[in-house]
N, C-alpha and C positions, 0 to 999 in steps of 0.2 A: 322690794330691795332698797336701803338707803342711800342717798346720795352720799359719796366721800367728801369730807368737807376739806380735805385738800385741794378738791377739783376748783374752788374758789380762789384758790391760792395763785391760780396760774391764768394768764390769756384765755377766754374762751372763745374757740372756732365753731363756724355752723356749716351745716347742710347746705346745697343749694335751697332755695327756696321760690321758686318762679309761680307767679302769679297771673291770671288772666285780667286783662282792663279792657277799657274801651276804645283804647287809641290803639295805633298799631305801629310794631318796629321790634325792637329786640336786635337785629343782625348785627349792629354795632355794639350792643351790649355784650353778647359772645365773644365777639373778638376782643373785647376790652378786657373781661374776665378769663381770657385763655382756654375759654371752652370749646367744645363742638360747633362748629360753623350751622348756625341755623339761618332758614329764612324770615323775613318780617312776616307776624303776624299779632294776633292779641296777644298771646303769651309774652308781653314785653317789660315787665318788671318783676323784680327782685328784691324780696325783702330780707335784708343784709342781716338787722339785729333789731326783733321786736318783741316784746312780751305779752303784746296785746294781739298780734295776728292783723288781719284785715276784716272787712265790713264785706261782705261778698254775698250777692243773690245766691239763696239756695244753700249757703253755706251756714253753719252754727259757729256757735260763740267758743273762741279757740282756734279758728281756722288759720292755720299759716303762722304759729307761733314759731320763734326759731328753734330747730334743735341741734344741739352740739353734734359735732361730728362722731363717727362710731370710735375713734380711738380716745374721745371723753364722754365714753357712753350712750351718745345718741338720748340725751335726757332733754325734755321742753326747758325752754329756758323759765318759763312761769315755774314750775315745779322746782329748779334750783333757786329761784329767788325766794318763793315760800318755805322751802328747808333752811336758807342763809341768807335773810332779808338783810341784814345790816352790813353781812361780809359782801354781799353783792354791790347793793345799793350805795350803802354809807349810812349812818345813822342820820344824820340831817335830811337825806332824800328819802328815807323810808317813813319819816313821820311826814313829810311833805305829800310824798305819793305812795302811798305803803304797798309794798308789794309789786311795784312795777317801776320801770325804767322811767327816768324822767325825760329822757332823750333816746329817740329810734334813729335807723336809718334804714333807706332802700335806695334804690337805682332804677332807673328809666332810661328807653331810648326809644325816640319815636319818629317816623317819618312822616307824619302827620301832626294837625294841632289837637291838642288835648279840650275835653269838655269845659266850657268857661264854669266857673267854680268859684266857692269860698269856703272857708272852715271856720267853727265859732270861736269866738272870742272867749276867754277863761271864763266871764259873768253868763255868757249866754250856754257854754257848754255845762255849768252847774244850774242853769235855768230849764233848760229844756231837756238835757240829757242824764242828769244827775252824774256827772263825770268832773274828776277834780280840777282837769286842764284843758284848755283851748287846743287850739293848733295853729302856731306859726312854725313856717318852715323855711327853709334854704336850699337853694341849689347851687352845686359846684358843677359847673359846666367842662365835663371831663375830657369830652369829645365833640366833634361837630360834623357833618354833614351836607352839603350843598343838594338841597332840592330842585326840582324842575320849575317850582312856581314861585317857592319864596325861600330868602336866607335864612339863615338860623336865626332864632327870636324869642323871644317870650311875649307875653303880655299882660300889663298890671294895673291895678289903679284906675279910676274912672276920670275922663276927661271932665274940663270945666264945663260942658254942657250939659253933663246928666243930674237928673234928678231920680228919686225915688220912684216917683209918677211914672217918669218916662220908662226908667227899667222894667217896670211892672208891666208897662201896655207891651212894651217889644217882645218880654219872656210870652206874655200871654197870646201873641199872635205870631211866635216864634220867626222872628226877622231876624234871623241870624246875621247877615251882612252889617246891618245896623246896630245890632247887640254888639258883636266884635268893633264895631266904629266908635263903641263908647268906651274901649280899655286904651291904654296907651302901649304901642307897639315898640319893644324895646330890643334892637339888634345885640347880639351877644357873640362871644368868642369863647375859646378852650381858655381854661384858667380864670374866669370870672365868677364871683360870688355873687347872687341875687338874692336878697331878703325878703320874703313875702308874709308880713303880719297877719295875724288871724283877723278874719274880716275883710281884707281886701281881694277884691274880684281879681281872678287872674286863670291862666293856662300855659302852659308851655307850647310853643311853637313847633313847627317841625323842625329835622333834622340837629336835634340836641341830645347827647346822652348825659341825662344830668345824675348827680348822686346827692340824693336829698335827705338831709337831717332836718326832725321834727318833732315837734311836743308831742307827750305820748296820748294822742286822739287820732282817730282814722273817721272822725265825723265830716264827710263831704256833702256839699249843698250844691247841685246842680241846676242848670237852668236851661238845656238843651234836651228836647225829646226824642232826637235821632241823631247819632254822630258815627262817622266812619261803617256805615252799615249796621251799627246796633241801636235796638230798641231801647230806651232808659225810662222805668215805667216811673209814674208818681211817688210812690215810695224811694225809689232810687235817687230821683232828683233830688226830693226834701227830707229825705232820711226818716221817714216815718212822720214828719211835720206836715201841716195841711201849708199851702202857699204863701199866706199871709204870715204866719210864723217863721217859716224859711227864708222869705225876703227880710225879715228883721235882722238875720244874721250877717247882711251886708254892711259892710262901713262904706257909708255914703260922702267920705271925704273926697273932695274932688282937689286934682293936681294938673298943675302946666306942666310940660314938657320937662322944663328944668329941675320942678320939685318932684318930679316921680323919678326922675334919675338920680338925684341925691339920695331920696328915701329906700331906694330899693337895690342901685346898683353898689356894691360896697368897695371900698377903698382901703386897700391890703396897707399894713402898715407893719414894719421890721421891729420885731421884740427884742430877739437875740441872736448874736452872729458868732461862729466861729469857725477853726479851719474844717469841722466834720460836719457841721449843722448850720442851718439857720432857721430860725422860729418867726412865721410871721401871722400875726393876727388878721384873719379875713372877715371877722366877727367878734365883736368884743362885748364885754358888760356894758357899754356905754351907748351900745346901738341897741342890744338887744339883752332884756333881762331874764329871758327864760334858759337860753344856750348861747356857747360861743364856738368858733370854730378855728383850730390854726392848721395852717400847714406848714408842715417841716420838711424842706430840703435837706437831704441826708447823704453824706458821701464819706461814709465810716461810722461812728455810733454814737447815738444820740439818748441819754439817760431819761426816762419821762421823769418828771417832778414828782414827788409826793401831794397826793389829794385824796381828802376824804370824801371820795364819791366815785362814782363810775365813768368811764370813756369809752368812745368808739373810736377806733383806729381803721381808716380806708388807705391803702395805699392807691393812690391815683395813677402812679406813672412808675412802673419798676417793681418787682417783687420785694418783701422786706422779710428781714428775720427777727423774730421777738427773743429774746434771749431773758430767762426770768429762773433764777437759782441756777439748778443744774441741769434745766429743761430748755430744748430749742425748740421752736415753732415757724414753720414756712408759711408766709401769709403772701398768698399770690394776690398779685394785681386786682384789683377791682372786688376782691372778698374782703371780708369784715371781721374784727376782734372786738370783743368787748373785755375792758379792762375793769376788772371787779376792785371795790375799794381795798380787798385785802390782798391783793396783788401788789408787792411792793418791789423795789428794784429792778423793775422793767427796764431793757436796754432794747432800742429797735436800732438795726443795724443793715444798711445798704449801699448801692453804689448807683449815684444819680438820682437817686428814689425820693418821690415826692409821695408826703403821707400827708392824709388829713385827719384831724383829731376833733373831735365832738365832745363837748366839755358842758355837763348841764350846770345852771345856776338855780337860783332861788332867790325871788324879789325879794326886797327888803319888805314890801307889804304882805307876803307870803310867810315871813320866818317868824 
């Protein structure tokens, strides 16, 4: 059965897409997404919009690729893109990363610390995995909760005393407290945006409900053999690489506390204001060459500007109405919509609604 071309002239909404992870959480995620209340478990992450799915033990290629809601045919996003690549992605983005989105989105909620990790830079993704893109990521802190032993935080970047030799030694002996002490602990609060460049060591701490935007890559290098009652195999740690090559994917730049805060904690800048909306840059092209994030506060109507590419919309506070031509779509808080390049004249309507918009970029060197 052919996919109707008119589908990509409207925003695409997606079915629930919950996956299992090494960390534990999800209770706050369910509440945020206005879903049935569940207890914390390893089913704690929601893939909101993805054309590549997730790398997961025992799962084949294409696992957890986004699927449109039944009202939009229940199509795999990967099939929609292959049918109408330029209409979904935009011509320049199809040339850059053929048949896949450039920006993806997921959400997770954790009551424990995630595993210490990093993701490949662009050159490493190409060298070791034959993939066109690395994985820079950013976390919007949508909610927090106080845990018994630690306030909400994230960990990122090596402290000044860390060397590659020390990092390797600690990983070999699995001295977890000392490994964690190599990273800066950064307190976070609701509404903050954290940017994690590819290669930087990091992990989300306990008590965070995070909305993550990231480049089109799911490769993760992990450095712990066991966490949260879960064993992590060598293959899962280094994504099929040997340890030596896996450790090459870390960026060993060191930071003072002031430097790491400046590097990863983003400062919001108002771009545009009116009586009905305020557009704020959370991440701009001067701060990241692969994607940007805007926060739009709406109390009325906001007309999405024209853009020859795809964008991801996630309401983080209150539900959102999407009006495209003669059709209206209801987007629940914590759910996502993909706006194809061919979708013109989209209006966002809400009352006291906060909406994040992920916008892909193509760096000058890649054009």
